[in-house]
C-alpha positions as CSV (number, residue, x, y, z in Angstrom):
1,M,193.6,70.1,87.9
2,Q,196.8,69.5,90.5
3,T,197.3,71.8,94.1
4,N,199.2,72.6,96.4
5,F,198.4,73.0,99.5
6,T,199.7,72.5,102.4
7,Q,199.0,69.9,105.0
8,E,198.7,72.9,107.8
9,Q,195.8,74.6,105.1
10,L,194.5,71.0,104.3
11,A,193.5,71.2,108.3
12,D,191.1,73.5,107.7
13,P,187.6,72.3,107.0
14,A,186.1,74.0,104.6
15,T,189.7,74.2,102.6
16,R,190.3,70.9,102.1
17,R,186.7,70.9,100.6
18,A,188.0,73.5,97.9
19,N,190.7,71.3,97.4
20,E,189.1,68.3,96.7
21,I,186.7,70.6,94.4
22,L,189.2,71.9,92.7
23,R,191.1,68.7,91.9
24,S,188.1,67.7,90.0
25,C,188.1,70.3,87.4
26,V,190.0,69.3,84.1
27,H,190.0,72.4,82.8
28,C,187.8,71.0,79.9
29,G,186.4,74.6,78.9
30,F,182.7,73.5,78.4
31,C,181.7,75.6,81.5
32,T,182.7,78.4,79.4
33,A,179.8,78.2,76.4
34,T,176.8,78.4,79.5
35,C,178.1,80.7,81.3
36,P,175.9,84.1,81.5
37,T,179.2,86.4,82.4
38,Y,181.1,85.0,80.0
39,K,178.5,85.3,77.3
40,V,178.3,89.0,77.6
41,L,181.8,89.9,78.5
42,G,184.3,87.9,76.6
43,D,186.1,87.5,79.1
44,E,188.1,84.5,80.6
45,L,188.1,85.6,83.3
46,D,184.6,86.2,84.0
47,S,184.1,82.6,83.5
48,P,183.8,79.5,86.3
49,R,187.4,78.5,84.3
50,G,189.1,80.9,84.7
51,R,187.2,82.0,88.2
52,I,188.5,78.9,89.3
53,Y,192.0,79.4,88.6
54,L,192.0,83.0,90.5
55,I,190.3,81.4,93.3
56,K,192.9,78.5,93.3
57,D,195.7,81.2,93.2
58,M,194.2,83.7,96.0
59,L,193.7,80.1,98.6
60,E,196.9,78.0,97.9
61,N,199.0,80.9,98.8
62,S,196.6,82.1,101.7
63,R,197.0,86.2,100.6
64,V,194.9,88.8,100.7
65,P,192.6,89.0,96.8
66,D,193.8,91.8,94.7
67,A,191.1,94.1,93.1
68,G,191.0,92.3,90.0
69,T,190.0,88.7,91.5
70,V,187.2,90.5,93.7
71,L,185.7,91.9,90.8
72,H,185.6,89.0,89.1
73,I,184.5,86.5,91.6
74,D,181.8,89.6,92.3
75,R,180.7,89.7,88.4
76,C,180.1,85.8,88.9
77,L,175.9,85.5,89.4
78,G,176.2,82.1,91.2
79,C,173.6,80.7,88.5
80,L,175.1,77.1,89.0
81,S,174.5,76.9,85.2
82,C,178.4,75.9,85.1
83,M,177.3,72.5,87.0
84,T,174.9,71.2,84.9
85,T,177.4,71.3,81.8
86,C,180.6,70.2,83.3
87,P,181.4,67.0,82.7
88,S,183.2,66.5,85.8
89,G,181.5,67.0,88.1
90,V,183.1,70.1,89.9
91,H,180.9,71.3,92.8
92,Y,181.4,75.0,92.1
93,M,178.8,76.4,94.8
94,H,181.0,75.3,97.3
95,L,183.5,76.4,95.8
96,V,182.4,80.1,95.3
97,D,180.8,80.8,98.2
98,H,184.3,79.6,100.2
99,A,185.6,82.2,98.1
100,R,183.2,84.9,98.8
101,A,183.7,83.9,102.1
102,Y,187.5,84.5,102.2
103,I,187.1,87.7,100.2
104,E,184.8,88.6,102.8
105,R,186.9,88.2,105.6
106,T,190.9,89.3,104.3
107,F,189.9,91.5,102.0
108,R,189.1,95.1,102.5
109,R,186.8,97.0,100.1
110,S,185.8,101.0,99.9
111,W,183.9,102.5,102.0
112,S,181.2,102.5,99.5
113,D,180.7,99.1,99.3
114,R,181.3,97.8,102.4
115,A,178.2,100.3,103.5
116,L,176.2,99.2,100.5
117,R,176.7,95.8,101.3
118,W,175.7,96.0,105.5
119,L,173.0,98.1,104.4
120,L,171.2,94.9,101.7
121,A,172.2,92.3,104.8
122,R,170.9,94.5,107.5
123,I,167.6,95.5,105.4
124,L,166.9,92.4,102.6
125,P,166.1,89.3,105.1
126,Y,164.1,91.1,107.5
127,P,160.6,92.0,106.3
128,G,159.5,95.2,108.1
129,R,162.8,96.5,107.2
130,F,162.7,95.6,104.2
131,R,159.4,96.8,104.1
132,L,160.4,100.5,105.2
133,A,162.7,100.5,102.7
134,L,160.7,99.5,99.5
135,L,158.5,103.0,101.4
136,G,161.5,105.5,101.5
137,A,162.6,104.1,98.2
138,R,159.3,104.8,95.9
139,L,159.4,108.2,97.5
140,A,162.9,109.0,96.9
141,R,162.5,107.2,93.2
142,P,161.1,110.1,91.5
143,L,165.0,111.5,91.7
144,R,166.8,108.0,91.1
145,R,168.5,110.8,88.0
146,L,170.0,112.6,90.2
147,V,171.9,109.8,92.4
148,P,175.6,109.3,91.0
149,D,176.3,105.3,92.1
150,A,174.4,102.6,89.1
151,R,173.3,100.5,92.7
152,L,171.5,102.9,93.9
153,R,169.7,103.9,90.7
154,A,168.9,100.4,90.5
155,M,167.6,99.5,93.8
156,L,165.2,103.1,93.0
157,E,164.2,101.8,89.9
158,I,163.3,98.0,90.9
159,A,161.2,99.9,94.1
160,P,157.3,98.5,93.0
161,A,155.0,101.4,92.2
162,R,152.5,100.1,95.5
163,L,152.7,97.1,97.7
164,P,151.0,94.5,99.3
165,A,149.4,94.6,102.5
166,P,150.9,91.8,105.1
167,S,149.4,88.3,105.1
168,P,147.9,87.4,107.8
169,N,148.7,83.8,106.9
170,D,152.8,84.5,106.9
171,R,151.8,84.6,111.2
172,P,152.9,81.7,113.5
173,Q,149.7,79.0,112.5
174,R,147.9,75.9,111.5
175,F,146.4,75.8,108.5
176,P,144.2,72.1,108.5
177,A,143.8,70.0,105.1
178,A,141.1,69.8,103.6
179,G,139.5,65.8,103.4
180,G,141.7,63.4,105.0
181,R,145.0,64.4,105.8
182,R,147.7,63.3,103.6
183,K,150.7,64.8,104.5
184,R,152.3,67.9,106.9
185,V,154.1,69.8,105.4
186,A,156.1,72.8,107.3
187,L,155.4,76.0,105.0
188,L,159.0,78.8,104.7
189,T,157.3,82.1,104.4
190,G,160.7,83.5,103.1
191,C,161.5,87.1,103.7
192,A,161.6,89.1,100.4
193,Q,158.5,87.7,99.0
194,R,155.9,88.4,102.4
195,V,156.8,91.6,100.9
196,L,157.2,92.3,97.8
197,N,154.4,89.6,96.9
198,T,152.0,88.1,99.8
199,D,150.2,86.2,96.7
200,I,152.4,83.8,96.3
201,N,152.6,82.6,100.2
202,D,148.3,82.2,99.9
203,A,148.4,80.6,96.8
204,T,150.5,77.7,97.7
205,I,148.9,77.1,101.8
206,R,145.4,77.2,99.4
207,L,146.5,74.4,97.4
208,L,148.7,72.3,99.7
209,Q,145.1,72.3,102.0
210,R,142.9,71.6,98.9
211,H,145.5,68.5,98.1
212,G,145.4,67.1,101.7
213,C,148.3,68.8,103.4
214,E,148.1,70.4,107.2
215,V,150.0,73.3,106.9
216,V,152.3,74.4,109.7
217,V,153.9,78.1,109.4
218,P,156.4,77.5,111.9
219,R,156.7,79.7,115.0
220,G,160.1,81.6,115.1
221,I,161.2,80.6,111.3
222,G,162.7,83.2,109.6
223,C,165.5,84.2,106.8
224,C,167.0,81.3,105.4
225,G,170.5,82.9,105.1
226,A,170.6,82.6,101.6
227,L,171.2,86.3,100.7
228,T,173.9,86.8,103.4
229,H,175.4,83.3,102.6
230,H,176.2,84.4,98.2
231,M,177.3,87.7,99.9
232,G,179.9,85.6,101.9
233,R,178.4,86.8,105.4
234,T,178.9,83.6,106.6
235,S,178.2,84.8,110.6
236,E,175.0,86.8,109.2
237,S,173.5,83.9,107.1
238,H,174.7,81.3,109.9
239,A,172.5,82.5,112.9
240,T,169.5,83.5,110.9
241,A,169.7,79.9,109.4
242,A,170.1,78.5,112.8
243,A,166.8,80.2,113.9
244,T,164.9,78.5,111.0
245,I,166.1,75.3,111.4
246,R,165.8,75.3,115.0
247,A,161.6,76.4,114.1
248,I,161.3,73.1,111.8
249,V,163.1,70.9,114.1
250,A,161.0,72.1,116.8
251,E,157.9,70.8,114.5
252,I,159.7,67.7,113.4
253,D,160.5,66.4,116.7
254,G,156.7,68.1,117.9
255,E,153.7,66.5,115.8
256,G,156.1,65.8,113.1
257,L,156.9,66.8,109.1
258,D,156.9,64.7,105.9
259,A,158.1,67.8,103.7
260,V,159.2,71.4,104.5
261,V,158.2,73.2,101.8
262,I,159.5,76.2,99.7
263,N,158.3,78.2,96.5
264,T,161.6,80.6,96.7
265,S,164.0,78.3,94.6
266,G,166.8,80.4,95.7
267,C,166.0,79.2,99.9
268,G,165.6,75.8,98.4
269,T,169.0,75.3,97.0
270,T,170.5,76.8,100.3
271,V,168.1,75.0,102.8
272,K,168.9,71.9,100.4
273,D,172.5,72.6,101.1
274,Y,172.2,72.9,105.2
275,G,173.5,69.7,105.4
276,N,176.9,71.0,103.6
277,M,176.7,74.8,105.4
278,F,176.9,73.7,108.7
279,R,179.1,70.4,108.4
280,D,181.6,71.6,111.2
281,E,179.1,73.3,114.0
282,P,176.9,71.5,117.1
283,I,174.1,72.1,114.8
284,A,175.0,69.9,111.9
285,A,172.5,66.6,112.9
286,D,169.6,69.2,112.5
287,A,170.7,70.9,109.9
288,A,171.3,67.7,108.3
289,R,167.3,66.5,108.9
290,V,165.7,70.0,107.7
291,A,167.8,69.8,104.4
292,A,166.7,66.3,103.9
293,L,162.9,67.2,104.0
294,A,163.5,70.3,102.3
295,R,161.2,70.1,98.7
296,D,159.9,73.0,96.1
297,I,155.9,73.6,95.9
298,T,157.3,71.8,92.6
299,E,158.3,68.8,94.0
300,V,155.8,68.0,96.4
301,M,152.7,68.5,94.1
302,S,154.1,66.3,91.4
303,G,153.9,63.7,93.8
304,L,150.7,64.5,95.5
305,G,149.0,64.7,91.8
306,L,146.4,67.5,90.6
307,N,143.2,67.7,92.1
308,D,140.5,68.8,89.1
309,A,142.3,71.1,87.4
310,S,139.7,72.8,85.2
311,H,138.9,75.9,86.4
312,A,141.5,78.4,84.5
313,A,141.7,79.0,81.4
314,P,143.5,77.5,78.9
315,L,145.9,79.9,78.3
316,R,149.6,80.0,76.5
317,V,152.2,80.6,79.5
318,A,156.1,81.3,79.0
319,Y,158.2,79.0,82.0
320,H,161.1,80.9,82.7
321,A,163.2,78.5,84.3
322,A,164.7,79.9,87.8
323,C,168.7,79.1,87.5
324,S,167.8,77.9,91.4
325,L,165.5,75.6,90.7
326,Q,167.2,74.5,87.3
327,H,170.9,74.4,88.0
328,G,170.4,75.0,92.5
329,Q,168.2,71.8,93.0
330,Q,168.1,70.3,89.6
331,I,164.6,70.1,88.5
332,R,163.2,71.1,84.9
333,S,160.3,68.8,84.1
334,A,158.0,69.0,87.1
335,P,157.3,72.5,87.1
336,K,156.4,72.5,83.3
337,E,154.2,68.9,83.3
338,L,152.3,70.6,85.9
339,L,151.2,73.5,84.3
340,T,150.6,71.1,81.6
341,A,148.6,69.1,83.7
342,A,146.4,71.8,84.8
343,G,145.7,72.6,81.5
344,F,148.0,75.6,80.0
345,Q,149.8,76.2,77.5
346,V,153.6,75.5,78.2
347,V,156.0,77.4,76.0
348,E,159.9,77.4,76.8
349,P,161.8,80.3,76.0
350,G,165.1,80.1,73.5
351,E,168.1,80.1,75.9
352,S,166.1,78.7,79.4
353,H,169.7,77.7,80.9
354,I,170.7,81.1,81.1
355,C,170.2,83.5,83.9
356,C,168.0,86.5,83.9
357,G,170.1,88.6,86.3
358,S,168.3,88.8,89.2
359,A,170.7,86.2,90.9
360,G,169.2,87.3,94.9
361,T,170.9,90.7,95.1
362,Y,173.4,90.4,91.5
363,N,170.7,92.8,90.0
364,L,171.4,95.3,93.1
365,M,175.3,95.2,93.8
366,Q,175.8,94.4,89.6
367,P,173.2,96.8,87.5
368,E,174.9,97.2,84.0
369,I,175.3,93.4,83.6
370,S,171.7,92.1,85.3
371,A,170.2,94.5,82.8
372,Q,171.8,93.1,80.0
373,L,170.6,89.5,80.6
374,K,167.5,91.3,81.6
375,S,166.6,92.8,78.2
376,R,168.2,89.4,76.9
377,K,166.2,86.8,78.6
378,V,162.9,88.9,78.4
379,A,163.5,89.4,74.3
380,A,163.3,85.4,74.1
381,I,160.5,85.2,76.2
382,E,158.2,87.4,74.7
383,A,159.0,85.9,71.4
384,T,157.3,83.0,72.2
385,G,153.9,85.2,72.6
386,P,152.8,84.3,75.7
387,Q,149.8,85.3,77.6
388,I,151.3,84.7,81.6
389,I,154.8,84.2,82.3
390,S,155.6,81.4,85.0
391,A,158.3,81.1,87.2
392,G,159.1,80.6,90.4
393,N,161.0,82.4,92.1
394,I,160.5,86.2,93.5
395,G,163.5,87.6,92.9
396,C,163.3,85.9,88.6
397,M,159.6,87.6,88.7
398,V,160.8,90.8,90.2
399,Q,163.2,91.2,87.4
400,I,161.2,89.9,84.6
401,G,158.2,92.0,85.0
402,S,160.1,95.4,85.4
403,G,161.6,94.4,81.6
404,T,157.9,93.6,80.1
405,G,154.4,94.6,80.3
406,I,153.2,90.6,79.9
407,P,151.9,89.4,83.3
408,I,154.2,87.4,85.5
409,A,152.2,84.7,87.9
410,H,154.4,82.3,90.7
411,T,153.6,78.6,89.2
412,A,151.7,78.1,93.0
413,E,149.5,81.0,91.6
414,L,148.8,79.2,88.2
415,L,148.4,75.9,89.1
416,D,146.0,77.1,92.4
417,W,143.7,79.3,90.2
418,A,143.2,75.9,87.9
419,T,142.2,73.5,90.8
420,G,139.7,76.3,92.1
421,G,141.7,79.0,94.0
422,P,141.4,82.8,92.4
423,R,142.4,84.2,89.5
424,P,146.2,85.5,90.4
425,S,145.7,89.5,91.2
426,S,148.2,89.9,88.7
427,L,146.0,88.2,85.8
428,R,143.2,90.5,87.1
429,D,143.5,92.8,84.0
430,L,143.9,89.9,81.5
431,A,141.3,89.4,78.8
432,I,140.4,85.9,78.8
433,H,138.2,84.4,75.4
């Protein structure tokens, strides 16, 4: 794609990076075939190619975006299926992230949009605040039909009926390896996940200990910055991410780390991109060090290999591939291979490359499109006749779980169970023969 940025514009590193990405696009349109919003809406401007044209026009002319441009970019899930499909290697993630930051700086949203985005940015990355908000939402849920804003209704509807008590394992501490130590790893405990499902981190810690890993939860570790980063709120995302980087670097420079283990794939995609996010900031070197050590739990377990995996029942498991794992991190086979090695019968739904509609805060800010994608995903999963659904991202688990009665568990929970851990609590009522 030909671009016409001025030398003055290209002096800005973010614009220079956007120019590189735009020039790599050859207009082929392969991306439209795998774009969820294009499938649902059928509008070229709601496809990656259409959004690329909008972003190019907006950035080249240094203009305040119009409402239509903002609408189409807001509708992007950020699922990155287009990056998997693209034969030219267009790095759409960096481009759309820059566009969102540009919109956040230059566009004046309606007061309701500003209030909603402010609220999400001030609540979701902070476990204490998020827990209180969910408790409030649970109380208000019976009145949700009276709420005029569809986005607020979606927030009330997705609030769980009950919340687990905070896990003591999420506090800063060290968990010794069982037997001889093979690795020393840090666990990113996350923010929303710590509130919605404490079993995931607990299972991850047990699984790693059982396989010879000393696990440390670093002091000062918090949100990775993903949620606010994808909302274009750069200063907020960088502030929380920088705190997490400093906490991890303290462990690297202390007793050392072999990996930073992440069991929420949306976080993993962002942490692995820290080198790009902080490339022009003083913390750039440390950010790159952390990014180089970031590993999804399934990557780590693939390297370690499963110990005696004979404790779980040979159940039929539908594996849901989170977009941030299969497209963002290009991890596709490892989770399925591990589940199979653990003794499960793994099936993969049709259209496995299509997003479930969760996408961070997307199901809260674009509830109508999200609901259509959820229905499509649930139908594909249920068609495989599974006893359990497995996924590697808490957002997907909440989204899919709200649309089906089939129990859902994190991949780490199933691997923990298979190698000697307890049965996941979500499978408590599952009849096993």
